Residue frames relative to the residue before (quaternion, step in Angstrom):
aa qw qx qy qz dx dy dz
X 1.0000 0.0000 0.0000 0.0000 0.00 0.00 0.00
X 0.5801 -0.5841 0.4341 0.3659 3.54 -1.24 0.38
X 0.6331 -0.5140 0.4062 0.4123 3.57 -1.25 0.37
X 0.6286 0.5441 -0.3284 0.4484 3.58 1.03 -0.83
X 0.6591 0.5063 -0.3047 0.4652 3.58 0.93 -0.87
X 0.6404 0.5182 -0.3131 0.4726 3.56 1.01 -0.84
X 0.6609 0.5089 -0.3015 0.4619 3.57 0.91 -0.95
X 0.6346 0.5280 -0.3260 0.4608 3.60 1.05 -0.75
X 0.6397 0.5166 -0.3269 0.4659 3.61 1.00 -0.79
X 0.6570 0.5075 -0.3078 0.4648 3.58 0.93 -0.91
X 0.6548 0.5098 -0.3109 0.4633 3.61 0.96 -0.86
X 0.6476 0.5080 -0.3170 0.4713 3.59 0.99 -0.82
X 0.6337 0.5220 -0.3314 0.4648 3.60 0.98 -0.79
X 0.6496 0.5142 -0.3149 0.4631 3.60 0.92 -0.90
X 0.6482 0.5209 -0.3142 0.4580 3.59 0.97 -0.91
X 0.6747 0.4950 -0.3042 0.4551 3.58 0.86 -0.93
X 0.7066 0.4682 -0.2745 0.4541 3.58 0.91 -0.88
X 0.7646 0.3961 -0.2135 0.4614 3.60 0.92 -0.84
X 0.7695 0.3222 -0.1841 0.5197 3.62 1.10 -0.55
X 0.7560 0.4136 -0.2338 0.4503 3.59 0.64 -1.12
X 0.6327 0.5395 -0.3434 0.4367 3.62 0.98 -0.77
X 0.6746 0.4652 -0.3206 0.4752 3.67 0.83 -0.81
X 0.6082 0.5425 -0.3564 0.4570 3.61 1.08 -0.68
X 0.6584 0.5083 -0.3103 0.4602 3.58 0.93 -0.89
X 0.6491 0.5115 -0.3149 0.4668 3.60 0.97 -0.83
X 0.6489 0.5140 -0.3122 0.4662 3.57 1.00 -0.82
X 0.6420 0.5196 -0.3254 0.4603 3.60 0.99 -0.79
X 0.6398 0.5087 -0.3256 0.4752 3.59 1.02 -0.75
X 0.6564 0.5096 -0.3117 0.4607 3.58 0.92 -0.90
X 0.6501 0.5155 -0.3152 0.4607 3.58 0.96 -0.85
X 0.6737 0.4849 -0.2966 0.4723 3.58 0.92 -0.89
X 0.6209 0.5506 -0.3364 0.4452 3.60 1.07 -0.79
X 0.6550 0.5361 -0.3042 0.4370 3.58 1.05 -0.80
X 0.6201 0.5783 -0.3412 0.4058 3.58 1.22 -0.31
X 0.7244 -0.4833 0.2422 0.4278 3.56 1.19 0.34
X 0.8784 -0.0724 0.0713 0.4670 3.49 -1.28 -0.71
X 0.3097 -0.7902 0.5058 0.1543 3.59 -0.47 1.24
X 0.5825 0.6103 -0.3831 0.3761 3.62 1.12 -0.49
X 0.7846 0.2333 -0.1386 0.5574 3.60 1.12 -0.54
X 0.4817 0.6766 -0.4202 0.3655 3.57 1.17 0.51
X 0.2093 -0.8168 0.5269 0.1065 3.57 -0.01 1.30
X 0.5872 0.5697 -0.3689 0.4410 3.60 1.13 -0.57
X 0.6382 0.5124 -0.3128 0.4820 3.57 1.05 -0.80
X 0.6521 0.5128 -0.3135 0.4621 3.59 0.91 -0.92
X 0.6624 0.5037 -0.3052 0.4631 3.61 0.95 -0.86
X 0.6511 0.5114 -0.3140 0.4647 3.58 0.99 -0.82
X 0.6445 0.5062 -0.3178 0.4769 3.61 1.02 -0.80
X 0.6533 0.5083 -0.3134 0.4655 3.59 0.99 -0.81
X 0.6348 0.5191 -0.3229 0.4725 3.60 1.01 -0.82
X 0.6425 0.5139 -0.3230 0.4677 3.57 1.01 -0.80
X 0.6370 0.5265 -0.3287 0.4572 3.61 0.97 -0.80
X 0.6468 0.5046 -0.3163 0.4763 3.60 0.98 -0.82
X 0.6405 0.5271 -0.3154 0.4609 3.57 1.01 -0.84
X 0.6686 0.4925 -0.3006 0.4690 3.59 0.88 -0.92
X 0.6215 0.5323 -0.3369 0.4657 3.58 1.06 -0.72
X 0.6548 0.5079 -0.3041 0.4699 3.57 0.97 -0.89
X 0.6343 0.5227 -0.3218 0.4700 3.59 0.99 -0.85
X 0.6729 0.4964 -0.3017 0.4580 3.59 0.89 -0.89
X 0.6475 0.5057 -0.3240 0.4691 3.61 0.99 -0.79
X 0.6327 0.5212 -0.3290 0.4689 3.60 1.03 -0.75
X 0.6391 0.5263 -0.3272 0.4556 3.59 0.96 -0.84
X 0.6405 0.5109 -0.3213 0.4749 3.59 0.99 -0.82
X 0.6550 0.5164 -0.3128 0.4544 3.59 0.90 -0.92
X 0.6635 0.4980 -0.3017 0.4699 3.57 0.95 -0.88
X 0.6752 0.4991 -0.2973 0.4545 3.59 0.93 -0.87
X 0.7291 0.4190 -0.2350 0.4875 3.59 1.06 -0.73
X 0.4950 0.6957 -0.4150 0.3143 3.59 1.25 -0.28
X 0.1265 -0.7375 0.6578 0.0853 3.49 -1.21 0.70
X 0.2538 -0.7759 0.5630 0.1290 3.54 -0.52 1.23
X 0.2652 -0.7848 0.5473 0.1197 3.55 -0.79 1.08
X 0.3676 -0.7003 0.5733 0.2140 3.55 -0.96 0.95
X 0.3159 -0.7976 0.4825 0.1768 3.58 -0.22 1.27
X 0.5826 0.5858 -0.3866 0.4098 3.61 1.13 -0.43
X 0.6867 0.4680 -0.2788 0.4813 3.59 1.22 -0.39
X 0.5373 0.6320 -0.4031 0.3865 3.59 1.26 -0.03
X 0.3376 -0.7370 0.5593 0.1734 3.53 -1.17 0.70
X 0.3387 -0.7154 0.5666 0.2289 3.56 -1.23 0.45
X 0.3651 0.7505 -0.4763 0.2767 3.59 1.24 0.32
X 0.7956 0.0065 0.0334 0.6049 3.57 1.06 -0.77
X 0.6007 -0.5769 0.4201 0.3603 3.56 -1.24 0.52
X 0.1148 0.7606 -0.6298 0.1085 3.56 -0.99 0.96
X 0.7058 -0.3989 0.3125 0.4950 3.58 -1.23 -0.07
X 0.8067 0.2106 -0.2491 0.4928 3.54 -1.10 0.96
X 0.4520 0.6336 -0.4848 0.3990 3.60 1.23 0.37
X 0.2288 -0.7031 0.6499 0.1759 3.53 -1.18 0.67
X 0.1098 -0.8253 0.5539 -0.0067 3.54 -0.60 1.20
X 0.1647 -0.7421 0.6438 0.0876 3.53 -0.83 1.08
X 0.0808 0.8166 -0.5627 0.0995 3.56 -0.78 1.02
X 0.3202 -0.7185 0.5873 0.1908 3.50 -1.35 0.32
X 0.3626 -0.6741 0.5986 0.2362 3.54 -1.02 0.90
X 0.3634 -0.7864 0.4571 0.2016 3.59 -0.39 1.20
X 0.6314 0.5289 -0.3436 0.4512 3.62 1.14 -0.43
X 0.8017 0.2833 -0.1294 0.5101 3.59 0.89 -0.96
X 0.3693 -0.7382 0.4627 0.3234 3.58 1.32 -0.31
X 0.3975 0.7149 -0.4787 0.3191 3.59 1.27 0.28
X 0.3068 -0.7262 0.5896 0.1757 3.55 -1.05 0.86
X 0.0442 0.7873 -0.6142 0.0313 3.56 -1.08 0.72
X 0.1585 -0.7693 0.6136 0.0808 3.51 -1.23 0.57
X 0.0183 0.7880 -0.6140 0.0422 3.55 -0.88 1.01
X 0.2337 -0.7069 0.6440 0.1762 3.52 -1.26 0.58
X 0.3114 -0.7568 0.5493 0.1692 3.56 -0.84 1.01
X 0.0113 0.8207 -0.5634 0.0946 3.55 -0.61 1.23
X 0.6487 -0.4641 0.4018 0.4499 3.57 -1.32 -0.02
X 0.6829 -0.5034 0.3358 0.4093 3.57 -1.23 0.43
X 0.6808 0.5059 -0.3041 0.4337 3.59 0.94 -0.83
X 0.6982 0.4607 -0.2704 0.4766 3.61 1.19 -0.40
X 0.4562 0.7194 -0.4363 0.2899 3.59 1.25 -0.29
X 0.1552 0.7503 -0.6264 0.1432 3.55 -1.02 0.94
X 0.3162 -0.8034 0.4736 0.1741 3.57 -0.10 1.30
X 0.6065 0.5642 -0.3568 0.4318 3.60 1.06 -0.69
X 0.7141 0.4019 -0.2371 0.5218 3.59 1.16 -0.63
X 0.5269 -0.6524 0.4012 0.3685 3.59 1.28 0.08
X 0.5259 0.6112 -0.4164 0.4200 3.59 1.20 0.50
X 0.0525 -0.8064 0.5890 0.0036 3.56 -0.62 1.14
X 0.5435 -0.6348 0.4499 0.3150 3.55 -1.11 0.78
X 0.5769 -0.6095 0.4325 0.3296 3.52 -1.10 0.78
X 0.6523 0.5355 -0.3072 0.4397 3.60 1.20 -0.46
X 0.5195 0.6483 -0.4217 0.3632 3.63 1.22 -0.18
X 0.6343 -0.5487 0.3748 0.3952 3.60 -1.14 0.52
X 0.6447 0.5151 -0.3399 0.4511 3.63 0.94 -0.78
X 0.6672 0.4897 -0.3105 0.4676 3.60 0.84 -0.92
X 0.6501 0.5194 -0.3180 0.4545 3.58 0.91 -0.87
X 0.6738 0.5012 -0.2899 0.4591 3.58 1.03 -0.81
X 0.6893 0.4850 -0.2710 0.4651 3.58 1.18 -0.56
X 0.5244 0.6771 -0.4092 0.3149 3.59 1.11 -0.63
X 0.8571 0.1278 -0.1555 0.4742 3.52 -1.07 1.01
X 0.5050 0.6147 -0.4456 0.4105 3.60 1.25 0.22
X 0.3597 -0.7456 0.5324 0.1768 3.56 -1.24 0.54
X 0.6744 -0.4546 0.3729 0.4466 3.57 -1.31 0.24
X 0.7716 0.3197 -0.2630 0.4830 3.55 -0.98 0.91
X 0.5429 0.6174 -0.4050 0.4000 3.59 1.21 -0.37
X 0.2177 -0.7245 0.6363 0.1509 3.53 -1.21 0.66
X 0.0615 -0.8168 0.5734 -0.0161 3.55 -0.79 1.05
X 0.2435 -0.7195 0.6277 0.1704 3.53 -1.18 0.65
X 0.0573 -0.8105 0.5823 -0.0280 3.54 -0.73 1.12
X 0.3022 -0.7378 0.5767 0.1783 3.55 -0.90 0.96
X 0.0305 -0.7747 0.6308 -0.0303 3.54 -0.77 1.14
X 0.7267 -0.4374 0.2696 0.4560 3.63 -1.16 0.23
X 0.7215 0.4386 -0.2598 0.4686 3.63 1.02 -0.67
X 0.7571 -0.2948 0.2041 0.5461 3.60 1.21 0.04
X 0.6199 -0.5138 0.4213 0.4174 3.54 -1.12 -0.72
X 0.1057 -0.7752 0.6190 0.0686 3.57 -1.00 0.83
X 0.2523 -0.7427 0.6014 0.1519 3.52 -1.18 0.65
X 0.0549 -0.8143 0.5768 -0.0337 3.56 -0.67 1.18
X 0.2058 -0.7247 0.6378 0.1600 3.53 -1.24 0.57
X 0.3422 -0.7278 0.5569 0.2075 3.57 -0.86 0.97
X 0.2123 -0.8134 0.5351 0.0833 3.55 -0.56 1.23
X 0.8089 -0.0721 0.0957 0.5756 3.58 0.95 -0.84
X 0.1385 -0.7642 0.6258 0.0727 3.56 -1.13 0.77
X 0.0386 0.7658 -0.6404 0.0449 3.57 -0.87 1.02
X 0.4416 -0.6649 0.5231 0.2987 3.56 -1.30 0.16
X 0.5111 -0.6747 0.4495 0.2855 3.55 -0.88 1.03
Protein backbone atom coordinates (compact mmCIF):
# COMPACT_ATOMS: atom_id res chain seq x y z
CA UNK A 1 0.00 0.00 0.00
CA UNK A 2 1.04 3.60 -0.38
CA UNK A 3 2.47 5.60 2.52
CA UNK A 4 -0.60 7.85 2.32
CA UNK A 5 -2.93 4.85 2.63
CA UNK A 6 -0.97 3.53 5.60
CA UNK A 7 -1.02 6.94 7.30
CA UNK A 8 -4.80 7.14 6.75
CA UNK A 9 -5.31 3.73 8.41
CA UNK A 10 -3.20 4.77 11.41
CA UNK A 11 -5.11 8.07 11.73
CA UNK A 12 -8.46 6.26 11.56
CA UNK A 13 -7.34 3.81 14.25
CA UNK A 14 -6.26 6.68 16.52
CA UNK A 15 -9.61 8.45 15.97
CA UNK A 16 -11.59 5.32 16.78
CA UNK A 17 -9.56 4.58 19.91
CA UNK A 18 -9.38 8.13 21.28
CA UNK A 19 -12.79 9.54 20.29
CA UNK A 20 -15.27 6.82 19.32
CA UNK A 21 -14.34 4.28 22.04
CA UNK A 22 -14.93 6.77 24.91
CA UNK A 23 -18.23 7.82 23.28
CA UNK A 24 -19.35 4.19 23.16
CA UNK A 25 -18.40 3.66 26.82
CA UNK A 26 -20.29 6.80 27.81
CA UNK A 27 -23.39 5.65 25.92
CA UNK A 28 -23.30 2.31 27.75
CA UNK A 29 -22.89 4.02 31.12
CA UNK A 30 -25.77 6.39 30.36
CA UNK A 31 -28.05 3.53 29.30
CA UNK A 32 -27.02 1.49 32.38
CA UNK A 33 -28.08 4.39 34.63
CA UNK A 34 -31.61 4.15 33.25
CA UNK A 35 -32.43 1.13 35.33
CA UNK A 36 -33.36 -2.48 34.66
CA UNK A 37 -30.89 -3.88 32.10
CA UNK A 38 -33.07 -6.88 31.22
CA UNK A 39 -35.56 -4.67 29.37
CA UNK A 40 -33.28 -1.81 28.37
CA UNK A 41 -33.08 -1.75 24.58
CA UNK A 42 -30.93 1.40 24.69
CA UNK A 43 -28.34 -0.51 26.73
CA UNK A 44 -28.45 -3.47 24.31
CA UNK A 45 -28.01 -1.11 21.33
CA UNK A 46 -25.08 0.67 22.99
CA UNK A 47 -23.39 -2.68 23.77
CA UNK A 48 -23.92 -3.82 20.18
CA UNK A 49 -22.50 -0.54 18.81
CA UNK A 50 -19.47 -0.98 21.07
CA UNK A 51 -18.96 -4.55 19.78
CA UNK A 52 -19.05 -3.30 16.17
CA UNK A 53 -16.57 -0.56 17.04
CA UNK A 54 -14.18 -3.00 18.72
CA UNK A 55 -14.43 -5.30 15.70
CA UNK A 56 -13.57 -2.40 13.38
CA UNK A 57 -10.62 -1.41 15.60
CA UNK A 58 -9.32 -4.99 15.57
CA UNK A 59 -9.65 -5.26 11.77
CA UNK A 60 -7.75 -1.97 11.38
CA UNK A 61 -4.98 -3.22 13.67
CA UNK A 62 -4.64 -6.38 11.57
CA UNK A 63 -4.52 -4.33 8.35
CA UNK A 64 -1.86 -2.04 9.80
CA UNK A 65 0.22 -4.96 11.08
CA UNK A 66 0.03 -6.77 7.74
CA UNK A 67 0.56 -3.66 5.59
CA UNK A 68 3.57 -3.36 3.36
CA UNK A 69 4.33 0.22 2.41
CA UNK A 70 5.68 0.46 -1.13
CA UNK A 71 8.44 2.91 -2.00
CA UNK A 72 6.99 4.47 -5.15
CA UNK A 73 10.42 5.72 -6.24
CA UNK A 74 11.39 2.09 -6.86
CA UNK A 75 8.38 1.28 -9.03
CA UNK A 76 8.68 0.89 -12.78
CA UNK A 77 6.31 2.05 -15.50
CA UNK A 78 7.29 -0.85 -17.77
CA UNK A 79 4.24 -2.89 -16.76
CA UNK A 80 1.08 -2.43 -14.69
CA UNK A 81 1.49 -3.18 -10.96
CA UNK A 82 0.10 -1.95 -7.66
CA UNK A 83 0.20 1.87 -7.43
CA UNK A 84 0.32 2.15 -11.25
CA UNK A 85 -1.93 4.76 -12.79
CA UNK A 86 -3.21 3.34 -16.06
CA UNK A 87 -4.73 5.39 -18.85
CA UNK A 88 -6.71 3.20 -21.21
CA UNK A 89 -9.30 3.19 -23.94
CA UNK A 90 -12.38 0.98 -24.07
CA UNK A 91 -12.08 -0.31 -27.63
CA UNK A 92 -15.84 -0.87 -28.03
CA UNK A 93 -17.00 2.58 -26.90
CA UNK A 94 -13.77 4.56 -27.47
CA UNK A 95 -14.24 5.89 -23.92
CA UNK A 96 -11.03 6.92 -22.15
CA UNK A 97 -10.57 6.05 -18.50
CA UNK A 98 -7.84 6.30 -15.91
CA UNK A 99 -7.49 4.14 -12.82
CA UNK A 100 -4.86 3.83 -10.12
CA UNK A 101 -4.46 0.32 -8.76
CA UNK A 102 -4.30 0.34 -4.96
CA UNK A 103 -4.75 -1.94 -1.94
CA UNK A 104 -8.31 -2.85 -0.96
CA UNK A 105 -8.30 -0.43 1.99
CA UNK A 106 -7.38 2.50 -0.29
CA UNK A 107 -9.91 1.82 -3.05
CA UNK A 108 -12.20 4.75 -3.87
CA UNK A 109 -13.92 4.74 -7.26
CA UNK A 110 -14.79 8.45 -7.04
CA UNK A 111 -11.03 9.17 -6.88
CA UNK A 112 -10.29 6.68 -9.67
CA UNK A 113 -8.64 4.21 -7.28
CA UNK A 114 -9.54 0.57 -7.82
CA UNK A 115 -8.57 -2.35 -5.59
CA UNK A 116 -5.93 -4.72 -6.89
CA UNK A 117 -8.44 -7.55 -6.32
CA UNK A 118 -11.00 -6.21 -8.84
CA UNK A 119 -11.40 -7.97 -12.20
CA UNK A 120 -10.17 -4.90 -14.12
CA UNK A 121 -7.03 -4.55 -12.00
CA UNK A 122 -6.34 -8.28 -12.22
CA UNK A 123 -6.72 -8.14 -16.01
CA UNK A 124 -4.28 -5.23 -16.27
CA UNK A 125 -1.52 -6.56 -14.00
CA UNK A 126 1.83 -7.11 -15.75
CA UNK A 127 0.52 -5.74 -19.06
CA UNK A 128 2.48 -3.08 -20.96
CA UNK A 129 1.65 0.14 -22.82
CA UNK A 130 -0.01 -0.67 -26.14
CA UNK A 131 -1.30 -4.05 -24.95
CA UNK A 132 -4.93 -4.88 -25.65
CA UNK A 133 -6.64 -6.95 -22.97
CA UNK A 134 -10.01 -8.64 -22.69
CA UNK A 135 -11.36 -8.58 -19.16
CA UNK A 136 -14.43 -10.39 -17.89
CA UNK A 137 -16.47 -8.19 -15.55
CA UNK A 138 -19.91 -8.83 -14.04
CA UNK A 139 -21.61 -7.18 -17.05
CA UNK A 140 -19.72 -9.20 -19.65
CA UNK A 141 -16.37 -8.81 -21.35
CA UNK A 142 -14.63 -5.52 -22.12
CA UNK A 143 -11.67 -4.94 -24.39
CA UNK A 144 -9.21 -2.27 -23.26
CA UNK A 145 -6.05 -0.82 -24.75
CA UNK A 146 -3.41 0.41 -22.31
CA UNK A 147 -2.37 3.88 -23.49
CA UNK A 148 -0.06 5.00 -20.69
CA UNK A 149 1.35 3.73 -17.38
CA UNK A 150 2.60 6.10 -14.69
CA UNK A 151 3.33 5.69 -10.99
CA UNK A 152 0.96 7.28 -8.48
